[in-house]
C-alpha positions in Angstrom: -35.5 250.2 -19.3 -39.0 250.9 -20.8 -39.9 253.0 -17.8 -36.5 254.7 -17.9 -37.3 255.8 -21.5 -40.7 256.9 -20.4 -39.0 259.2 -17.8 -36.7 260.6 -20.5 -39.7 261.3 -22.7 -41.4 262.9 -19.7 -38.3 265.2 -19.4 -38.1 266.1 -23.0 -41.8 267.1 -23.1 -41.6 269.2 -19.9 -38.0 270.8 -19.8 -39.4 273.9 -18.1 -39.9 271.8 -14.9 -36.6 271.6 -12.9 -35.2 268.2 -11.8 -36.7 265.9 -14.4 -33.4 265.5 -16.3 -31.6 264.4 -13.2 -34.3 262.0 -12.3 -34.4 260.4 -15.8 -30.6 260.2 -16.1 -30.1 258.6 -12.6 -32.9 256.3 -13.3 -31.5 255.0 -16.5 -28.1 254.5 -14.8 -29.8 252.5 -12.1 -31.7 250.4 -14.7 -28.4 249.6 -16.4 -27.0 248.6 -13.1 -29.8 246.2 -12.3 -29.4 244.5 -15.6 -25.6 244.0 -15.0 -26.3 242.7 -11.5 -28.6 240.0 -12.8 -25.9 238.7 -15.1 -23.6 237.6 -12.2 -21.8 234.4 -13.2 -21.8 235.2 -16.8 -19.9 238.5 -16.6 -16.7 239.2 -14.6 -17.3 240.4 -11.0 -15.7 243.8 -11.8 -18.7 244.3 -14.1 -21.6 242.3 -12.6 -20.9 243.1 -9.1 -18.6 246.2 -8.6 -19.8 248.3 -11.7 -23.4 247.1 -11.4 -23.7 248.2 -7.8 -21.9 251.5 -8.5 -24.6 252.3 -11.1 -27.5 251.2 -8.9 -26.4 253.2 -6.0 -24.6 256.1 -7.8 -27.6 256.4 -10.1 -29.6 257.4 -7.0 -27.4 260.6 -6.6 -28.8 262.5 -9.6 -32.3 261.2 -8.8 -32.0 262.9 -5.3 -30.6 266.1 -6.8 -33.5 266.1 -9.3 -36.2 265.5 -6.6 -34.6 268.3 -4.5 -34.8 270.7 -7.5 -38.3 269.6 -8.4 -39.6 270.5 -4.8 -37.6 273.8 -4.5 -34.7 272.7 -2.4 -31.8 273.5 -4.7 -29.5 274.4 -1.8 -30.0 271.2 0.3 -26.8 269.4 1.3 -28.6 266.0 1.5 -27.2 264.8 -1.9 -23.7 265.6 -0.7 -24.3 263.5 2.4 -25.4 260.7 0.1 -22.4 261.0 -2.0 -20.1 260.6 1.1 -22.1 257.4 2.0 -21.8 256.2 -1.6 -18.0 256.5 -1.7 -17.7 254.6 1.6 -20.1 251.9 0.4 -18.1 251.4 -2.9 -15.1 251.0 -0.8 -16.8 248.3 1.2 -18.1 246.6 -2.1 -14.5 246.5 -3.4 -13.2 244.9 -0.2 -15.9 242.3 0.0 -15.8 241.4 -3.7 -12.0 241.3 -4.5 -10.2 241.1 -1.1 -12.6 239.1 1.2 -15.4 237.8 -0.8 -18.5 237.9 1.3 -22.0 238.0 -0.3 -23.8 238.7 3.0 -21.7 241.8 3.7 -22.3 243.1 0.2 -26.0 242.6 0.8 -25.8 244.6 4.1 -23.9 247.4 2.4 -26.4 247.6 -0.3 -29.3 247.5 2.1 -27.9 250.4 4.2 -27.5 252.4 1.0 -31.1 251.8 0.0 -32.3 252.7 3.5 -30.3 256.0 3.4 -31.7 256.8 -0.1 -35.4 255.9 0.7 -35.1 257.9 4.0 -33.6 260.8 2.0 -36.4 260.8 -0.6 -39.1 260.8 2.3 -37.4 263.7 3.7 -37.2 265.6 0.5 -40.9 264.9 -0.3 -42.2 265.7 3.0 -40.3 269.0 3.3 -41.2 269.8 -0.4 -44.9 269.4 0.2 -44.7 271.5 3.3 -43.0 274.4 1.4 -45.2 274.2 -1.6 -48.4 274.2 0.3 -47.2 277.3 2.3 -45.8 279.3 -0.7 -48.2 278.4 -3.5 -51.9 278.9 -2.6 -53.0 276.9 -5.7 -51.0 273.8 -4.5 -53.1 273.7 -1.4 -56.4 273.0 -3.3 -54.8 270.5 -5.7 -54.2 266.7 -5.2 -50.5 265.5 -4.9 -51.2 261.8 -5.5 -47.9 261.3 -7.2 -45.9 262.7 -4.3 -47.8 260.6 -1.7 -47.4 257.5 -3.8 -43.7 258.0 -4.0 -43.6 259.0 -0.3 -45.4 255.7 0.6 -43.1 253.6 -1.6 -39.9 255.2 -0.1 -41.2 254.8 3.4 -42.2 251.2 2.9 -38.8 250.5 1.3 -36.9 252.2 4.2 -38.7 250.3 6.8 -38.7 246.8 5.2 -35.0 247.1 4.2 -34.0 248.3 7.6 -36.0 245.5 9.2 -34.6 242.7 6.9 -31.1 244.0 7.5 -31.3 242.8 11.1 -33.5 239.6 10.7 -32.1 238.2 7.5 -30.3 234.8 8.1 -27.0 233.6 6.8 -28.4 231.1 4.4 -28.8 232.0 0.7 -31.5 231.1 -1.8 -31.4 227.6 -3.3 -30.2 228.7 -6.8 -28.8 231.6 -8.6 -31.8 231.6 -11.0 -34.1 231.9 -8.1 -32.2 234.8 -6.6 -32.0 236.6 -9.9 -35.7 236.2 -10.5 -36.6 237.5 -7.0 -34.1 240.4 -7.4 -35.5 241.5 -10.8 -39.1 241.1 -9.8 -38.6 243.3 -6.7 -36.7 245.9 -8.9 -39.2 246.0 -11.6 -42.1 246.6 -9.2 -40.3 249.2 -7.3 -38.9 251.1 -10.3 -42.2 251.0 -12.2 -44.0 252.6 -9.2 -41.2 255.1 -8.8 -41.4 256.1 -12.6 -45.2 256.3 -12.4 -45.0 258.6 -9.4 -42.6 261.0 -11.1 -44.7 261.2 -14.2 -47.9 261.8 -12.1 -46.0 264.5 -10.1 -45.2 266.1 -13.4 -48.7 266.2 -14.6 -49.9 267.6 -11.4 -47.2 270.3 -11.4 -48.4 271.3 -15.0 -51.9 271.5 -13.7 -50.8 273.7 -10.9 -48.9 276.0 -13.3 -51.8 276.3 -15.5 -54.1 277.3 -12.7 -51.5 279.7 -11.4 -51.1 281.4 -14.8 -54.8 281.9 -14.9 -54.6 284.0 -11.7 -51.0 285.1 -11.3 -48.5 286.8 -13.6 -45.7 284.1 -14.0 -42.9 286.6 -14.0 -43.7 288.8 -10.9 -46.1 286.2 -9.2 -48.7 289.0 -8.5 -52.2 289.0 -9.9 -52.6 289.2 -13.7 -55.1 291.6 -15.4 -57.9 289.0 -15.7 -57.8 288.2 -11.9 -57.4 291.9 -11.2 -60.6 292.8 -13.1 -62.5 290.1 -11.3 -61.3 291.0 -7.8 -61.6 294.8 -8.4 -65.3 294.4 -9.4 -66.0 292.8 -6.1 -64.1 295.5 -4.3 -66.0 298.3 -6.1 -69.3 296.6 -5.3 -68.5 296.7 -1.6 -67.3 300.3 -1.8 -70.4 301.3 -3.6 -72.6 299.7 -0.9 -70.8 301.6 1.9 -70.3 304.8 -0.1 -66.5 304.8 0.2 -64.1 306.3 -2.2 -61.8 304.2 -4.3 -58.5 305.1 -5.8 -56.5 303.3 -8.6 -52.9 303.8 -9.2 -51.4 303.1 -12.7 -47.6 302.5 -12.5 -45.4 302.1 -15.5 -41.7 301.2 -15.9 -40.7 303.6 -18.6 -37.2 302.5 -19.2 -37.8 298.7 -19.3 -37.2 298.4 -23.0 -33.8 300.1 -22.6 -32.9 297.6 -19.8 -33.9 294.6 -21.9 -31.9 295.9 -24.8 -28.8 296.5 -22.8 -28.9 293.6 -20.3 -31.4 291.0 -21.7 -34.8 289.7 -20.9 -33.6 287.9 -17.9 -32.5 291.1 -16.2 -35.6 292.8 -17.4 -37.8 290.2 -15.7 -35.8 290.5 -12.6 -36.3 294.2 -12.6 -40.1 293.7 -12.9 -39.9 291.4 -9.8 -38.0 294.0 -7.9 -40.5 296.6 -8.9 -43.5 294.6 -7.9 -41.9 293.6 -4.6 -41.1 297.3 -3.7 -44.7 298.2 -4.6 -46.1 295.2 -2.6 -44.2 296.3 0.6 -46.0 299.6 0.6 -49.6 298.4 0.3 -52.3 297.3 2.8 -53.7 293.8 2.9 -56.9 295.0 1.3 -55.1 296.8 -1.6 -55.1 295.0 -4.9 -51.8 294.9 -7.0 -51.6 293.4 -10.5 -49.5 293.5 -13.6 -51.7 294.7 -16.3 -49.4 294.5 -19.4 -45.7 294.2 -20.4 -44.5 297.2 -18.3 -47.6 298.4 -16.5 -49.0 297.7 -13.1 -52.3 298.6 -11.4 -53.1 299.1 -7.7 -56.6 299.5 -6.4 -56.9 301.2 -3.1 -60.4 300.8 -1.5 -61.4 303.5 1.0 -58.6 305.9 -0.2 -59.3 309.4 -1.4 -57.1 311.9 -3.3 -55.0 312.8 -0.4 -54.5 309.2 0.7 -53.4 308.2 -2.8 -50.7 310.9 -2.8 -49.4 309.4 0.4 -49.3 305.9 -1.1 -47.5 307.3 -4.2 -45.0 309.0 -2.1 -44.2 305.8 -0.2 -43.9 303.8 -3.4 -41.5 306.4 -4.9 -39.3 306.4 -1.7 -39.3 302.7 -1.7 -38.3 302.3 -5.3 -35.7 305.1 -5.2 -34.3 304.1 -1.9 -33.4 300.5 -2.8 -31.6 300.2 -6.1 -31.4 297.0 -8.2 -27.9 295.6 -8.3 -26.8 293.4 -11.4 -23.3 292.2 -11.5 -22.1 294.8 -9.1 -23.7 297.6 -11.2 -26.8 299.6 -10.0 -29.6 299.6 -12.5 -32.0 302.6 -12.1 -35.5 302.0 -12.8 -37.5 304.9 -14.2 -41.3 304.9 -13.6 -44.4 307.0 -13.6 -47.4 306.8 -11.3 -50.7 308.4 -11.7 -53.9 308.2 -9.5 -57.6 308.1 -10.3 -60.2 308.6 -7.5 -63.9 307.9 -7.9 -67.0 308.0 -5.6 -70.4 306.3 -5.6 -72.1 306.5 -9.0 -68.6 307.1 -10.7 -67.2 303.8 -9.4 -66.9 302.2 -12.9 -63.9 299.9 -13.3 -63.4 300.3 -17.1 -63.7 304.1 -16.8 -61.0 304.2 -14.2 -58.8 301.9 -16.2 -59.2 304.1 -19.3 -58.6 307.3 -17.4 -55.4 305.8 -15.9 -54.1 305.0 -19.4 -54.8 308.5 -20.6 -53.1 310.1 -17.6 -50.0 307.9 -18.0 -49.9 308.8 -21.7 -50.1 312.6 -20.9 -47.2 312.2 -18.3 -45.0 310.4 -20.9 -45.6 313.2 -23.4 -44.7 315.8 -21.1 -41.2 314.2 -20.3 
């Protein structure tokens, strides 16, 4: 219960991370189930056996949902598969508790459910790590100790539970006290490691988010202004060495304030993501795109002169005007301005290009 409270505290402190509430709530239900199960003999079977195992196994459902959400697998059908297993298992528990009392078969049913749950956790974690390392570059350079600790625990439980299911004998332990002590000891060890793994995963996720926010804009997922300046200075240094021209586009969404007022911040952020995606589709690998402020973007085009920048602007305009953003069946029109600044050799000064881009955009807005 202490570790369950720790998981609830972990969720309340990090509500922006998806899945933590489901993990904490399911974990608490499982803890209550373990306590009820340890009171067999002093409580009626309907509570200490049937309800206890329903909480132990059913509490794993929100835990599995939470882990899937944490690792960006919101659309997985694995929890639904587990729910079907859960309903069938509870029917078996009911039969071998109230119709034909058989402790060994109850243990077998419980073991199968734990094997299914542990295997499901292994699958979610393995797939989640693969997805994260592919889609999030920062994740590839960070440790994932919490995920691997939970992966090791789940894999160990799946293998040992599956093995014991076949080799366990018919005989029971010598006393109910010995059985309860062994039961609670194994539960405490497993659930403490589980809770510790989730808390470590949360801390590692926060670390990755902080590192990403230092490089990427959290709304559009492209570079932020700080990273843009750092990368652009390197690009300008290479261009100066090889005497190549460099162009910089300044792009501004002029009707963003109107969109936010009419539809809300969520739609405004979605519009910015749509805008950045369309601009990204029309750039080369060596071009640098970043969000410089609330409604403004910058794109650095190494090796592109005035004529080339006009071609890029035309492609971006065609892309943005050709694919409208749809919200609740209604098309939202994005209005924007684009200006280009081209510099060569000794004029390749980043701050000067940024300032001239601001001036040109301001002049274009005044002419509207």
